C-alpha positions as CSV (number, residue, x, y, z in Angstrom):
1,M,0.3,-0.2,0.0
2,T,1.1,3.0,-1.3
3,E,1.4,6.3,1.7
4,R,-1.1,7.7,-1.4
5,Q,-3.3,5.0,-0.9
6,A,-6.0,5.1,2.3
7,R,-6.0,2.8,5.2
8,P,-8.9,0.4,5.3
9,G,-11.8,2.4,7.5
10,A,-9.3,5.6,7.2
11,A,-11.8,9.1,7.0
12,T,-11.3,10.6,2.9
13,P,-10.3,13.9,2.5
14,T,-14.7,13.6,0.9
15,R,-15.4,11.5,4.1
16,R,-14.0,14.4,7.0
17,Q,-15.7,17.4,4.8
18,A,-18.9,15.8,5.9
19,L,-17.8,14.5,9.7
20,L,-16.8,18.3,9.8
21,Q,-20.8,19.0,8.1
22,T,-22.8,16.4,10.6
23,A,-20.8,17.9,13.4
24,G,-21.6,21.5,12.0
25,A,-25.2,21.0,11.2
26,L,-26.3,19.6,15.0
27,A,-24.7,22.1,17.1
28,V,-26.1,24.5,14.5
29,F,-29.4,22.2,15.8
30,S,-28.4,22.6,19.4
31,C,-28.1,26.1,19.7
32,G,-31.6,26.5,17.4
33,S,-33.2,23.9,19.3
34,S,-32.2,26.0,22.8
35,V,-32.7,29.3,21.8
36,Q,-36.0,28.3,20.1
37,A,-37.5,26.9,23.8
38,Q,-36.3,29.9,25.2
39,A,-38.3,32.2,22.4
40,G,-41.5,29.9,22.9
41,Y,-41.0,31.0,26.6
42,P,-43.8,31.4,28.5
43,A,-45.6,27.8,27.3
44,K,-47.4,27.9,30.2
45,P,-48.7,30.0,32.7
46,V,-46.3,31.7,35.6
47,H,-46.6,31.1,39.5
48,F,-46.4,33.7,41.6
49,V,-45.4,32.5,44.6
50,V,-46.1,35.2,47.7
51,G,-44.9,33.9,51.3
52,Y,-47.6,36.1,53.3
53,P,-51.6,35.1,53.4
54,A,-54.0,36.6,50.8
55,G,-55.7,40.1,51.4
56,G,-52.0,41.3,52.3
57,A,-49.8,43.8,51.3
58,V,-47.4,40.9,49.4
59,D,-50.1,39.6,48.0
60,I,-52.0,42.2,46.6
61,V,-48.5,43.4,44.8
62,G,-48.7,39.9,43.5
63,R,-51.9,40.4,42.5
64,T,-52.0,43.3,40.5
65,V,-48.8,43.3,39.0
66,G,-49.2,39.7,37.8
67,Q,-52.7,40.4,36.6
68,A,-50.9,43.0,34.3
69,M,-48.0,40.6,33.2
70,S,-49.7,37.9,32.1
71,T,-51.2,39.8,29.7
72,V,-47.8,41.2,28.5
73,L,-46.5,37.1,28.4
74,G,-50.4,35.6,27.6
75,Q,-50.1,33.2,30.3
76,P,-52.3,33.1,32.7
77,V,-49.9,34.0,35.8
78,I,-50.8,32.3,39.1
79,V,-50.7,33.4,42.1
80,D,-50.0,31.0,45.4
81,N,-50.1,31.9,48.6
82,K,-47.2,29.8,51.1
83,P,-47.1,31.7,54.0
84,G,-45.0,30.6,57.3
85,A,-41.9,31.0,58.7
86,G,-41.8,34.3,57.8
87,S,-41.7,33.7,54.4
88,N,-39.0,31.7,54.5
89,I,-41.0,28.2,53.2
90,A,-42.2,30.1,49.9
91,I,-38.7,31.8,49.4
92,K,-37.3,28.3,49.7
93,S,-39.9,26.5,47.4
94,V,-38.9,28.7,44.7
95,I,-35.0,28.5,45.3
96,D,-35.8,24.8,45.4
97,S,-38.2,25.1,41.8
98,P,-36.8,24.2,37.9
99,A,-34.9,26.9,37.2
100,D,-37.2,28.0,34.1
101,G,-39.1,31.0,34.5
102,Y,-42.3,29.1,35.9
103,N,-41.9,29.7,39.4
104,L,-41.3,33.1,40.5
105,L,-41.0,35.3,44.2
106,V,-43.0,38.1,45.1
107,A,-40.8,39.4,47.6
108,A,-40.9,42.0,50.2
109,N,-37.8,43.2,53.0
110,A,-37.7,40.0,55.2
111,L,-35.9,38.2,52.0
112,A,-33.0,41.2,52.9
113,A,-32.9,40.9,56.9
114,N,-34.0,37.0,56.7
115,M,-30.9,35.6,56.5
116,A,-29.3,37.2,59.6
117,L,-32.4,37.2,61.9
118,Y,-32.9,32.9,61.5
119,Q,-29.6,31.6,62.7
120,P,-28.5,29.4,60.6
121,A,-29.4,31.3,57.7
122,P,-32.1,29.5,55.8
123,F,-30.8,29.7,52.7
124,D,-28.6,33.0,50.7
125,A,-30.8,35.4,48.6
126,E,-27.9,37.0,45.9
127,R,-26.1,33.6,45.2
128,D,-29.6,31.7,45.1
129,L,-31.9,33.5,43.4
130,A,-31.8,36.4,40.3
131,P,-33.1,39.6,40.2
132,V,-36.2,40.0,37.3
133,G,-36.9,43.6,39.2
134,L,-37.9,46.3,41.8
135,I,-42.6,47.1,41.2
136,G,-42.5,49.6,44.1
137,R,-41.9,50.9,47.6
138,V,-44.5,51.3,50.8
139,P,-44.1,53.8,53.6
140,V,-43.0,52.8,56.6
141,V,-45.6,55.1,59.1
142,L,-45.2,55.6,63.0
143,A,-49.0,56.7,63.6
144,V,-50.2,57.6,67.3
145,N,-53.4,57.7,69.4
146,P,-54.4,60.8,69.1
147,T,-55.2,60.9,73.0
148,A,-51.4,59.8,73.9
149,G,-50.0,62.8,74.4
150,I,-47.8,62.5,71.9
151,D,-48.9,65.4,69.1
152,S,-45.4,65.4,66.8
153,L,-42.1,63.5,66.0
154,A,-40.0,66.6,68.3
155,Q,-42.6,65.9,71.3
156,L,-41.9,61.5,70.6
157,L,-37.6,62.7,70.2
158,K,-38.1,65.2,73.6
159,T,-39.9,62.3,75.7
160,A,-38.0,59.9,74.7
161,K,-34.7,61.5,75.6
162,D,-36.5,62.5,78.7
163,K,-37.3,59.4,80.1
164,P,-35.7,56.2,77.9
165,G,-37.3,53.3,77.2
166,S,-40.5,54.7,78.2
167,V,-42.4,55.1,75.0
168,N,-43.2,52.2,74.0
169,Y,-44.3,51.1,70.1
170,A,-46.4,48.0,68.5
171,T,-45.0,46.5,65.7
172,P,-46.1,43.8,63.4
173,G,-43.4,42.0,65.0
174,N,-39.8,41.3,66.1
175,G,-37.8,41.0,62.6
176,S,-40.6,43.3,60.7
177,T,-39.4,45.5,58.2
178,P,-40.8,48.5,61.1
179,H,-39.6,46.9,64.2
180,L,-35.6,46.9,61.8
181,A,-37.3,50.6,61.2
182,V,-37.3,51.6,64.1
183,E,-34.1,50.2,65.7
184,L,-33.0,52.0,63.0
185,F,-34.3,55.3,63.6
186,E,-33.0,54.8,67.7
187,R,-30.3,54.5,66.6
188,A,-30.1,57.4,64.5
189,A,-31.9,59.6,66.4
190,G,-30.0,58.4,69.5
191,V,-33.7,57.7,71.9
192,Q,-34.5,54.1,73.0
193,L,-38.0,53.1,72.8
194,A,-40.6,49.7,74.0
195,H,-40.9,47.7,71.7
196,V,-44.4,46.2,71.8
197,P,-43.8,43.2,69.1
198,Y,-47.3,41.6,67.8
199,R,-48.2,38.4,65.4
200,G,-49.7,40.9,62.4
201,G,-50.5,44.4,62.1
202,G,-53.5,44.1,61.9
203,P,-53.5,43.1,65.1
204,A,-50.5,46.0,66.4
205,I,-53.1,48.9,65.1
206,T,-56.2,47.2,67.2
207,D,-54.5,48.1,70.9
208,V,-52.7,51.5,69.5
209,V,-56.7,52.6,68.7
210,G,-57.3,50.9,71.8
211,G,-55.4,53.4,74.4
212,Q,-53.1,50.3,75.2
213,L,-50.0,51.4,73.7
214,P,-49.0,55.2,72.7
215,M,-47.8,54.2,69.1
216,V,-47.2,51.7,66.4
217,A,-44.6,51.4,63.5
218,V,-47.2,49.6,60.3
219,N,-46.8,50.3,57.1
220,A,-49.0,52.2,55.3
221,L,-51.5,50.5,54.1
222,E,-52.4,48.9,57.4
223,A,-52.7,52.3,59.1
224,V,-54.7,54.3,56.5
225,A,-58.5,53.2,57.2
226,Q,-57.1,53.6,60.9
227,V,-55.6,57.3,60.0
228,R,-58.9,58.9,57.8
229,A,-61.5,57.3,60.7
230,G,-59.4,60.1,63.7
231,R,-58.1,57.2,65.6
232,L,-54.3,57.3,64.3
233,K,-52.0,60.0,63.8
234,V,-49.1,59.9,61.5
235,L,-45.8,61.6,63.1
236,A,-44.1,60.9,60.1
237,V,-43.1,58.5,57.2
238,M,-40.2,57.1,56.9
239,S,-39.7,57.6,52.6
240,A,-37.1,59.6,51.3
241,K,-40.3,61.3,50.2
242,R,-44.1,62.3,51.2
243,S,-46.7,60.3,51.5
244,S,-49.7,60.3,49.3
245,L,-51.9,59.1,51.6
246,F,-51.0,60.9,54.1
247,P,-49.3,64.4,52.1
248,E,-49.4,66.0,55.4
249,A,-47.4,63.8,57.4
250,P,-43.7,64.8,57.0
251,T,-40.9,62.2,56.3
252,L,-37.4,62.2,58.8
253,A,-35.1,63.4,56.3
254,E,-37.4,66.6,56.6
255,S,-37.3,66.5,60.1
256,G,-33.4,66.6,60.5
257,F,-31.9,63.3,59.6
258,A,-30.9,63.9,56.3
259,G,-31.2,60.7,54.2
260,F,-32.8,58.6,56.3
261,E,-35.1,56.2,54.2
262,A,-36.8,52.8,55.5
263,S,-39.3,51.7,53.0
264,V,-41.0,48.7,52.2
265,W,-40.5,47.3,49.2
266,Y,-41.9,44.8,46.8
267,G,-39.7,42.5,43.7
268,L,-40.1,40.2,41.6
269,L,-37.3,36.8,41.5
270,A,-36.3,33.9,40.5
271,P,-34.3,30.9,40.7
272,A,-30.3,31.5,40.3
273,A,-30.2,29.0,37.0
274,T,-32.7,30.8,35.4
275,P,-31.6,31.9,31.9
276,K,-30.4,35.1,31.3
277,P,-32.9,36.2,27.7
278,V,-35.3,34.4,30.2
279,L,-35.2,37.6,32.6
280,A,-34.7,39.9,30.6
281,Q,-38.1,39.1,28.8
282,L,-39.3,38.5,32.6
283,N,-37.5,42.4,33.5
284,A,-39.9,43.3,30.1
285,A,-43.2,41.8,30.7
286,L,-42.5,44.1,34.6
287,Q,-41.8,47.3,33.0
288,K,-44.8,47.3,30.7
289,A,-46.3,46.5,33.1
290,L,-45.3,48.6,35.3
291,A,-45.7,51.6,33.2
292,Q,-50.4,50.8,32.6
293,K,-52.0,54.0,34.3
294,D,-53.9,50.5,36.4
295,V,-51.4,49.2,37.8
296,R,-50.2,52.9,38.8
297,D,-53.5,53.3,40.3
298,K,-54.1,49.9,42.1
299,L,-50.2,50.4,43.6
300,S,-50.7,53.9,45.0
301,A,-54.8,53.1,46.1
302,A,-52.2,50.6,49.0
303,G,-49.7,53.2,48.9
304,G,-47.0,52.4,47.7
305,E,-45.2,54.3,44.1
306,V,-44.3,52.2,41.0
307,E,-40.5,51.7,41.2
308,P,-39.4,50.1,37.6
309,G,-35.5,49.7,36.6
310,S,-32.9,46.9,35.9
311,A,-32.5,43.3,37.7
312,E,-29.2,45.1,38.4
313,A,-30.8,48.2,40.0
314,F,-33.6,45.4,42.6
315,A,-29.6,43.0,43.0
316,T,-28.4,46.8,43.8
317,L,-30.5,47.8,46.5
318,L,-30.9,43.7,47.8
319,H,-26.9,43.7,48.6
320,T,-27.1,47.1,50.3
321,E,-30.5,46.1,52.4
322,R,-29.1,42.8,53.6
323,A,-26.1,44.8,54.8
324,R,-28.4,47.1,56.2
325,Y,-30.4,44.9,58.2
326,D,-27.9,42.6,59.4
327,K,-26.1,45.3,61.5
328,A,-29.6,46.0,62.8
329,I,-30.0,42.9,63.8
330,R,-26.8,42.1,65.7
331,A,-26.8,45.5,67.5
332,G,-29.8,44.6,68.6
333,N,-30.4,41.1,69.5
334,I,-33.0,40.3,67.4
335,K,-34.5,37.6,67.2
336,P,-37.4,35.4,65.0
337,D,-41.4,35.7,66.6
């Protein structure tokens, strides 16, 4: 056999070319199938997992945004309420779900706080979840019983400084967003208040309205009915700017605490390994939903303000809030209920 003769079974140039062409075709097919699969998303209903009971603030936000996004995505958005363990049950269920864009988490501040509040940490939100986008914020408010003898924030601060620990305040619970907001405020103001945790904002408000305690810290949505009825008076809102629900109430920043901000925020997240094209599609659908007037009106009526933006901006907020809450929880030795 000469050098030019082909060995038995050896690939001739023609055969080699055929093999290369086949491999190339398979690669193109594989890539095309992946792109086609992502382009076909969503092909079935999308689930919004909410770690709180139906009818609460997070549930209202999830249903409002979900209904608008279903129109954009062309598939139903189903809200699944999975309350319990400070929303950890819902969070972990999404983390453990397939990373295909069909199970998303509607989260609030507990997502950032629970990593320090619960030990050992039940999850790492920045590692285990991929932000889709921020939805909006609702301010935390400091409200008093009008008969409590505390008519202004200045009077509250004077009383607290003259008699540290003499002013009791109610919150929805240990480690709740309003509780952590007041902890941050106490350090900023150099005062000491006495925390009385409840199991939910409703019972906390009921006891303040009934005169058992002088003050409550809750999100604006929970307080609005009692404020409008004259049974509560808002001393201050903790948001960066005044609330449309309580335009007469000053912010803490206006009251001498420049830069102070503590709001209940809401955002949408997916399992960490969700394909980037799916995350981009979800963010685009979220932005379209938040641009709708009826969505903005519904969230405004609930005391919130829409905050559209990128997934990267939401990731930055989550990281910042995690560090801030971690510091507050450790400094206050706060334990979950």
